[in-house]
N, C-alpha and C positions, 0 to 999 in steps of 0.2 A: 576242903570245904570250910567256908567261914562259919562263924556262929550264926550270922543272919541267914545263910543258906541252910544250915541245919534246922533252923526254926521254920523257914519258909517251906521247905520240902519235907517236913517231919512226917506228914501223913503218907507220903510215898515211902519214906525210910522205914516206917512201921510195918510195911508190907514185906513179909518174908520173901516174896517173889522179886522184890525190887531191892530193898535195903540200901545201905550206903554205897555199895559197889555199883548197883544198877543206877542210882541217882547220879553218881559221878560219871557214868557213861552217857547219861542224858545230858549233863552239863557240858560234856566234851563233844557232843554230836553236832553235825551240820545237816540240816534238813532243807531240801529244795522243794518249794511249792510252786506249781505251775497253775496259775489262775487265782485271782483274788476276789472271787465273787461269792456265790451261795455256798459252795463247798469249801473254798479257800478260806473264808472268814472263820468258821469254827475250827478248821484245821490249824490256822495260824494262832488263834487265841488259846487253844488248848495246848499246843506245843510250847508256846511261850510261857503259859502259866505253869507248865510242868518243868520248865527250866532248860529246854533245848538251847544250847549255847549260841548257835549261829543259825539263823533262818534266812534263806534267800527267797524272795517272792518275785515272780515274773508275771506281768500282766501289762497289756498295752492300753487298756481302757481307762475311762474316767468314771467317777461316781455319778449315777443318774438317780433321779427321784424314784423311778420304778424299781431300782435295786433295793431300796430300804425295806421292802416287804419281807425280805428273806436274808439279805447280806448283812449280817449283824455286826460286822466289824466297822461298818460305815455309819455316818451320822448326817443329819440334815445340814449342819454347818460345813460339811466337807463335800457337798454336792458340787460337781464340776472339777474337783481335785483328782489327780491320778489315784487310782485304786491302790497302787503299791505304797504311795505315800500315806494314804488314809490308814492302811493296815499297819504301817510302821508306827504311826501315831497311836493307834489302838494298843499295839504291843507295848509301847513305851509306858503307857498308862497302867498296864497290868504288871509288867516286869521289866524295869529299865535295865536290868543286867543282861538282857538278851541282845546280842549283836544282830542287827537286821541289815541285809543287803537288798536294795530294791533295783529291779531291772524293768524299766518301762518300755517294753517293746514286745512284738510278737515272738513267740518261741519257735524258732526255725531249727533246722538240723544243725547248723553251725553253732548257734548259741547253745543249744542243748548239749552238744558234744563237749563244749567247754565247761558248762555248769554241772552236768551230771558227774563228770570226772572228779569234781571237788566235793561231792555230797556223799553222806553216809546212807541216806534214804531219800527217795523221791516220791512226792505225792502229786498224782495227776488229778487236778481239780478243774480241768478245762471243759469245753463244751462242744468239741468237734472231733471227728474221727481222724482227720489228717494230722492234727497236733498230737492226738493220743498215740498214733502209730510212730510219729517221730520221737516222742518221749520213750516209747517202748524200745525202739531200735537203739537209742542212746544208752538206755539202762542195760540192755543185753550186751552191748559192746563193752561197757565198763563194769559189768557184773554188779550193778547197783540195784538193791531191792526197790520195787515199785509198788506203791499202794494206789490202786485205781478205783475211783468212785464215780458214779453217775446218778443223776436224778432228773426226772421229767414227769410232769403231771403228778400222779400219785405213786409212781414207780421208781424204785431205786435199786442199785446194785453195787457190789463191792467185792474186790478180790485183791490178793497179794501175789505178785509175780516176782520170783526171786531167782535170778540167773545164776546165783551161787550154788543152787540146788539142782543137780543133774536131772531130777524128776519133775521139777517145776515147769509148767508151761509158761510161755510169755503171752502178752496180750494178743499177739498175732495168731497164736495157736487157737485161741477162742474166737477171735473176731478177725478172720483173714483179711489182709489189706485189699485183696482183689474182689472181695464180696461187696455187694451193693446193699447199703443200709440207708434207711430213710433218715436224713439229717434233721433232728428235731431240736428246737431251741425254745427256751422259756419265753422269748419275746413273741413267739407265734403260737406255742402250744400250752403255755402256762405251767406253773409248778406250785404245789402245795407248800407253803412257807416252811413248816417244821421239817419237811422231808429232807431238805438239804442240810439242816442242822443234825438230823439223825445220822445220815450217811457221812457227813463231814466229821462228826465227832467220832464215829467208828473208824474212819481213816486215821485220825489222830491216835486213837487207841492202838491200832495195828502198828503204827510207826513207833510209838513208845515201847510196845512189846518187843519189836525187833531190835530197837536200840539197847534196851535194858536187859534183854534176855528173858523177860517174864512171859510165862504162858506159852501157848501154841499159836503160831501165826495162821492166817487164813490161806496160806499157800496151798495151791491145788484144789481150792474150793471156791465156787462162785456163789455168793450170798445175794439173794434177790428179795426185795421187800415190796409187798403190796400194801401201800399206805391206807387204802380204803378199808381193808379188813385188819390191818396191822398184823399181817402174816408173813413170816420169813420162810423162804424155800432155799435149800442148799443143794447145789449140784456139784458133783465131783468132776474136775477137769484135769486132763492129762496133757503131757507134752506130745507134740506131733513131730515125728521124725522128719517129715517133709516140709515143716514150717520154713518159709523163706527167710525168717529172721533168726530163729534159734535152732533150727533143725540141723542135722548132720549134713555137711556138704556132699554133693553128688560125687561118686567115685570117679577117678580118672579113667578114661577109656583104656582098655588093654591094647598094647601095641600089636599090630598084625604080625 
């Protein structure tokens, strides 16, 4: 660690739970962020400011004026620009030492299979169930920890799914892919601006804890936030043996 890095990250280094060793793990880490909007903005900014050495950001969209109500990594002068490039610019202004890889396309199974394999931690900041399940499947396949956040209206939720832990559920254990959920989007349902900042910042915190080894991760717990009353509810979640993604495979039939 250079003298400049020791100074920049001194407030982390002063924490007994992080220290020099934990900060060095952060500097060496590669985080994959899927989605560069309301959740992805605070995630990217906090991971970059904390010194995560390599950040890959995936998003197919461009910055729109309606995004600026909550997507704090973007600015008026970058309206119309690709969101991944806008976030890359924002990161460079905070911490030019972070290497940023931008991928301006939709996250499909093939792309995720390639990118998740290279990452130490994955942050799901997208806004649709199909992509969430594709991210989860790739994380289970490569045993890469996944921090999943969601926010709509005044309601948010957050959990950590860690396929390295035999007791940890995956996203499909909690939200089965065959179940029918109402697809809700900010464009039609609205979202309270600070809510995405709260959930996104907590996603960044969980990622940094996993990378550095500090504290206890949110694995096996689903944290839900009612932003109207600012009340948190925690629900214990377990692994499903019959889960189609992470469950045990069905036994082979016994020969007659």
